[in-house]
C-alpha positions in Angstrom: 56.0 -127.5 12.9 57.8 -124.7 11.1 55.5 -125.0 8.1 52.5 -124.8 10.3 53.9 -121.7 11.9 54.4 -120.2 8.5 50.9 -121.0 7.5 49.6 -119.4 10.7 51.4 -116.2 9.9 50.2 -116.2 6.3 46.6 -116.7 7.5 47.0 -114.0 10.0 48.3 -111.6 7.4 45.4 -112.5 5.1 42.9 -111.8 7.9 44.5 -108.4 8.5 44.4 -107.6 4.8 40.7 -108.5 4.7 40.0 -106.4 7.7 41.9 -103.5 6.2 39.9 -103.8 2.9 36.7 -104.0 4.9 37.6 -100.9 6.9 38.5 -99.0 3.7 35.2 -100.1 2.2 33.3 -98.9 5.3 35.2 -95.6 5.2 34.4 -95.2 1.5 30.8 -95.9 2.2 30.7 -93.5 5.1 32.4 -90.8 3.0 30.0 -91.4 0.1 27.1 -91.2 2.6 28.4 -87.9 4.0 28.9 -86.5 0.5 25.4 -87.6 -0.5 24.0 -86.0 2.7 25.9 -82.8 2.0 24.7 -82.9 -1.6 21.1 -83.4 -0.5 21.4 -80.6 2.0 22.8 -78.3 -0.7 20.1 -79.2 -3.2 17.4 -78.5 -0.5 19.0 -75.2 0.5 19.1 -74.1 -3.2 15.3 -74.6 -3.4 14.6 -72.6 -0.3 13.8 -68.9 -0.5 10.2 -68.0 -1.6 8.8 -68.3 1.9 11.6 -66.0 3.3 10.4 -63.3 0.9 6.8 -63.7 2.0 8.0 -63.7 5.6 9.0 -60.1 5.3 5.2 -59.3 5.7 5.4 -60.8 9.2 8.1 -58.4 10.4 6.9 -55.2 8.8 6.5 -51.9 10.6 2.9 -52.7 11.4 4.0 -55.8 13.3 6.7 -53.7 15.1 4.1 -51.2 16.3 1.6 -53.8 17.5 4.1 -56.1 19.2 5.9 -53.3 21.0 2.5 -51.8 22.1 1.5 -55.2 23.5 4.7 -55.7 25.4 4.8 -52.1 26.8 1.2 -52.2 28.0 0.7 -55.8 29.1 4.2 -57.2 29.6 4.3 -61.0 28.9 0.6 -61.5 28.8 0.2 -61.9 25.0 3.2 -64.1 24.3 0.8 -66.9 23.3 -0.7 -64.7 20.6 2.7 -64.5 18.8 2.9 -68.3 18.9 -0.7 -68.9 17.7 -0.4 -66.2 15.0 2.7 -67.8 13.5 1.3 -71.3 13.5 -1.8 -70.1 11.6 0.4 -68.1 9.2 2.5 -71.1 8.5 -0.5 -73.1 7.4 -1.9 -70.3 5.2 1.5 -69.7 3.5 2.0 -73.4 2.8 -1.4 -73.6 1.2 -0.6 -70.5 -0.9 2.7 -72.0 -2.1 1.0 -75.4 -2.8 -1.6 -73.7 -5.0 1.1 -72.1 -7.1 3.1 -75.3 -7.5 0.2 -77.6 -8.3 -1.9 -75.4 -10.5 0.8 -73.2 -12.1 -1.4 -70.2 -11.2 -1.0 -67.5 -8.6 -3.9 -66.9 -6.3 -5.0 -63.8 -8.3 -4.8 -65.8 -11.5 -6.9 -68.5 -10.0 -9.5 -66.0 -8.9 -9.6 -64.5 -12.4 -10.1 -68.0 -13.9 -13.2 -68.6 -11.8 -14.8 -65.1 -12.0 -16.8 -63.0 -14.4 -15.3 -59.7 -15.7 -17.3 -57.4 -13.3 -16.4 -59.6 -10.3 -12.7 -59.5 -11.3 -12.7 -55.8 -11.5 -14.4 -55.4 -8.1 -12.0 -57.9 -6.6 -9.0 -56.1 -8.1 -10.2 -52.8 -6.7 -10.3 -54.1 -3.1 -7.0 -56.0 -3.6 -5.4 -52.8 -5.0 -6.7 -50.8 -2.0 -5.1 -53.5 0.3 -1.8 -53.1 -1.6 -1.9 -49.4 -1.1 -2.6 -49.8 2.6 0.3 -52.2 2.8 2.6 -49.8 1.1 1.5 -47.0 3.4 2.6 -49.0 6.5 5.9 -49.9 5.0 6.8 -46.5 3.6 5.8 -44.8 6.9 7.9 -47.3 8.8 10.9 -46.6 6.6 10.4 -42.8 6.9 10.2 -43.1 10.7 13.4 -45.1 10.8 15.2 -42.6 8.6 14.0 -39.8 10.9 15.3 -41.6 13.9 18.7 -42.3 12.3 19.3 -39.1 10.4 16.7 -36.7 11.6 15.2 -36.5 8.1 11.7 -35.1 7.6 9.1 -37.8 7.2 8.3 -36.8 3.6 11.9 -37.0 2.6 12.3 -40.3 4.3 9.2 -41.6 2.5 10.6 -40.6 -0.8 14.0 -42.2 -0.1 12.2 -45.4 1.0 10.2 -45.4 -2.3 13.4 -44.9 -4.4 15.3 -47.6 -2.7 12.4 -50.0 -3.0 12.3 -49.2 -6.7 16.0 -50.2 -6.9 15.2 -53.5 -5.2 12.4 -54.2 -7.6 14.8 -53.5 -10.5 16.9 -56.3 -9.2 14.0 -58.7 -9.5 12.9 -57.2 -12.8 16.3 -57.4 -14.5 18.2 -60.2 -12.8 15.4 -62.6 -11.8 13.9 -63.9 -8.7 16.8 -65.6 -7.0 19.0 -62.4 -6.6 15.8 -60.7 -5.3 15.3 -63.5 -2.8 18.9 -63.1 -1.6 18.6 -59.4 -1.1 15.3 -59.7 0.8 16.6 -62.6 2.9 19.7 -60.4 3.7 17.4 -57.6 4.8 15.4 -60.1 6.9 18.6 -61.0 8.6 19.3 -57.4 9.4 15.8 -57.0 10.8 16.4 -60.1 13.0 19.7 -58.8 14.3 18.2 -55.3 15.0 15.4 -56.6 17.2 17.1 -59.6 18.8 20.0 -57.4 20.0 17.9 -55.8 22.7 16.8 -59.3 24.0 20.5 -60.4 24.1 21.6 -57.1 25.9 18.8 -57.4 28.5 17.4 -61.0 28.6 13.7 -61.1 29.5 12.3 -63.1 32.4 12.2 -66.8 31.6 9.3 -67.4 34.0 7.4 -64.4 32.6 7.9 -65.7 29.0 6.7 -69.2 29.9 3.7 -67.8 31.8 2.8 -65.8 28.8 2.2 -69.0 26.8 -1.1 -69.5 28.8 -3.9 -68.0 26.7 -5.7 -65.2 28.6 -6.7 -61.5 28.4 -6.8 -58.5 30.7 -9.6 -56.2 29.6 -10.8 -54.9 26.3 -7.5 -53.3 25.3 -5.7 -56.6 25.5 -8.3 -58.2 23.3 -7.9 -55.3 20.8 -4.1 -55.7 20.7 -4.4 -59.5 20.3 -6.7 -59.0 17.4 -4.3 -56.5 15.9 -1.3 -58.8 16.3 -3.1 -61.8 14.8 -4.9 -59.9 12.1 -1.8 -58.0 11.0 0.3 -61.2 10.9 -1.6 -62.9 8.1 -1.3 -60.1 5.5 -3.4 -60.4 2.4 -0.5 -59.4 0.0 1.7 -62.2 1.4 -1.0 -64.7 0.7 -1.4 -63.5 -2.9 2.4 -63.3 -3.4 3.5 -66.7 -2.1 1.5 -68.6 -4.7 3.3 -66.7 -7.5 6.7 -66.9 -5.9 6.5 -70.7 -5.6 5.2 -71.0 -9.1 7.9 -68.7 -10.6 10.7 -70.5 -8.7 9.7 -74.1 -9.2 7.3 -74.1 -12.2 4.4 -76.5 -12.4 5.9 -80.0 -11.9 3.9 -83.0 -13.1 2.3 -85.4 -10.6 5.1 -87.7 -9.3 8.3 -87.7 -7.2 9.5 -84.3 -8.3 6.3 -82.5 -7.2 6.2 -84.5 -3.9 9.8 -83.5 -3.2 9.1 -79.8 -4.0 6.1 -79.8 -1.7 8.1 -81.3 1.0 10.9 -78.8 0.6 8.2 -76.0 0.5 7.1 -77.2 4.0 10.7 -76.8 5.2 10.9 -73.4 3.5 7.7 -72.2 5.2 8.6 -73.7 8.5 12.0 -72.1 8.7 10.8 -68.8 7.5 7.9 -68.8 10.1 10.3 -69.8 12.9 12.6 -66.9 12.0 9.7 -64.4 11.7 8.1 -65.7 14.9 11.4 -65.3 16.7 11.8 -61.7 15.6 8.2 -60.9 16.6 8.7 -62.6 19.9 11.8 -60.5 20.4 9.9 -57.3 19.8 7.3 -58.2 22.4 9.8 -59.5 25.0 12.0 -56.4 24.6 9.0 -54.2 25.2 7.8 -56.2 28.1 11.2 -56.2 29.7 12.3 -52.7 28.9 9.3 -50.5 28.2 6.6 -51.8 30.7 5.5 -49.0 33.0 7.2 -46.3 31.0 5.4 -43.3 29.7 5.2 -42.1 26.0 6.0 -45.4 24.5 2.8 -45.7 22.5 4.7 -44.5 19.3 7.7 -46.0 17.5 9.6 -42.8 18.2 8.8 -43.0 21.9 9.7 -46.7 22.1 13.1 -45.9 20.4 13.8 -43.2 22.9 12.9 -45.4 25.8 15.1 -48.2 24.5 18.0 -45.8 24.3 17.4 -44.6 27.9 17.1 -48.2 29.2 19.7 -50.1 27.2 22.0 -47.5 25.7 22.6 -45.9 22.3 23.8 -49.1 20.6 20.5 -50.9 21.3 18.5 -47.9 20.1 20.7 -47.7 16.9 20.2 -51.4 16.2 16.4 -51.0 16.7 16.2 -48.2 14.2 18.4 -50.1 11.7 16.1 -53.1 12.1 13.0 -50.8 11.5 14.6 -49.3 8.4 15.5 -52.7 6.9 11.9 -53.8 7.7 10.5 -50.8 5.9 12.7 -51.1 2.8 12.3 -54.9 2.4 8.5 -55.0 3.1 7.7 -52.0 0.8 9.6 -53.8 -2.0 7.8 -57.1 -1.4 4.5 -55.2 -1.1 5.0 -53.5 -4.4 6.0 -56.9 -6.0 2.7 -58.3 -4.6 0.8 -55.4 -6.0 2.2 -56.0 -9.4 1.3 -59.7 -9.2 -2.3 -58.8 -8.2 -2.6 -56.4 -11.1 -1.2 -58.8 -13.7 -3.1 -61.8 -12.3 -6.5 -60.3 -12.1 -6.4 -58.0 -15.1 -4.2 -60.3 -17.3 -2.1 -57.4 -18.4 1.6 -56.5 -17.8 2.4 -53.0 -16.6 5.8 -51.1 -16.6 7.7 -51.3 -13.4 7.4 -47.5 -12.8 3.7 -47.6 -13.2 3.3 -50.6 -10.8 5.5 -48.9 -8.2 3.7 -45.5 -8.4 0.2 -47.0 -8.0 0.9 -48.0 -4.4 3.6 -45.5 -3.5 1.7 -42.2 -4.3 -1.0 -42.6 -1.6 1.6 -43.2 1.0 3.6 -40.1 -0.1 0.5 -38.0 -0.1 -0.4 -39.0 3.5 3.1 -38.1 4.6 2.9 -34.8 2.8 -0.4 -33.9 4.5 1.2 -34.4 7.8 -1.0 -37.1 9.4 0.5 -38.5 12.5 2.7 -41.5 11.3 1.6 -43.9 14.1 -2.0 -43.0 13.4 -1.4 -43.7 9.7 0.0 -47.1 10.6 -3.1 -47.9 12.6 -5.4 -46.8 9.7 -3.5 -48.9 7.3 -3.9 -52.0 9.5 -7.7 -51.4 9.6 -7.8 -51.2 5.8 -5.8 -54.4 5.5 -8.3 -56.1 7.8 -11.0 -55.7 5.1 -8.9 -57.6 2.6 -8.0 -60.7 4.6 -11.2 -62.7 4.0 -11.0 -62.0 0.3 -7.6 -63.7 0.3 -8.1 -66.5 2.7 -11.5 -67.8 1.6 -10.6 -68.3 -2.1 -7.3 -69.9 -1.0 -8.9 -72.5 1.2 -11.7 -73.1 -1.4 -9.2 -73.6 -4.3 -6.8 -75.9 -2.4 -9.8 -78.0 -1.2 -11.0 -78.5 -4.8 -10.2 -82.0 -6.0 -10.7 -81.1 -9.6 -8.3 -78.2 -9.4 -5.7 -79.8 -7.1 -5.9 -83.5 -8.1 -4.0 -85.9 -5.8 -2.6 -82.9 -3.9 -6.0 -81.7 -2.7 -6.0 -80.8 1.0 -6.6 -83.6 3.5 -10.0 -83.2 5.2 -8.2 -82.4 8.5 -6.1 -79.7 6.7 -9.2 -78.2 5.1 -11.0 -78.1 8.5 -8.0 -76.4 10.1 -7.7 -74.0 7.2 -11.4 -73.0 7.4 -11.0 -72.6 11.2 -8.0 -70.3 10.7 -9.9 -68.3 8.1 -12.9 -67.8 10.3 -10.8 -66.9 13.4 -8.7 -64.4 11.6 -11.7 -62.9 9.7 -13.7 -62.5 13.0 -10.7 -61.0 14.8 -10.3 -58.5 12.0 -14.0 -57.6 12.1 -13.6 -57.0 15.8 -10.5 -54.9 15.2 -12.3 -52.8 12.7 -15.3 -52.3 15.0 -13.2 -51.5 18.1 -11.0 -49.1 16.2 -13.9 -47.2 14.5 -16.0 -47.0 17.6 -13.1 -46.2 19.9 -14.3 -48.7 22.5 
């Protein structure tokens, strides 16, 4: 009996040891899984970035002007436009990044490879005009922000914006793409804080926001603003740029698991960047709908800034101006970077940094020196940009739908159909925007 009891205790001890070993093994497995998950998350985060640089185009001063105008004039009516515009932009930006990853060419380089010399030169001239119009909007936005913050003359503010953007381009030129991505992403965060602050200080109507998700218009002016919001969202230079950013960051991986993984991470990159840009754009519109609706003299950025100060206080107005300044500085740097990629891709020649920067900066400085109304200059720039959108979208969809060029990563037929639909919608809206702006209807 005593021996049996001893055996019982021995067996019990063995069972407890086995359970302890099993528990330790499970703990080790869980710890390894957690480490692996953390490692995977870190490896994914390291590869994110190009889309956030391109996303600056979606929160530039042109977007600020159109979104604030829409909210001030029509309240929550055009909330749905922000959502639709960012969904379409996400598809376009992913296709651009995919083209760069799969072919190893930027969109301008792909156009050059498929074009004769006269066609390349004509294409470059329109693309360079678009780059100049882009820089005009960004430099004017930065100049307005510096005037609001420090009461500087617009010309001085424009020159400062140009000099700072040159410094940001030097970061990219001398230290590479990753540090440039970090700087631009940091400025994007400042833009987000600057415009989200007003929504936090004075929360918009939840029912009004939800009601604004129903697509509808209220007269010709609302159609014009919707066209401006959608047309200005998909910026030609961002389409050209993203293909080169993805290629320069990830190279041209061979067909296989690595390329599949990079394309999947690119989807995350584009998705996160578009969510952030869309949130900022939505904040602009909701702030205007909640704060500026029914007020007078809010049809300019200066007037909107003053009205925000009156309604929400000096801190909100300060953050709005800081957000506008960060938007102008970051977007003019990215726009100049895109301009350089367009020049080099289409002409197959490298140009000094100073030359590349001056090509697009000088027209903006001249317009500020002449004394044209800055808000009017922003509008003109958006109209010029509208001419360039089909020239970027149509080749992009055509190339990514070409099985010979893209191989196994060619667009699915559904993707191609959606991409052509987006290209047609945006092109038609921009034609309408040009017509309504020119005719004054």
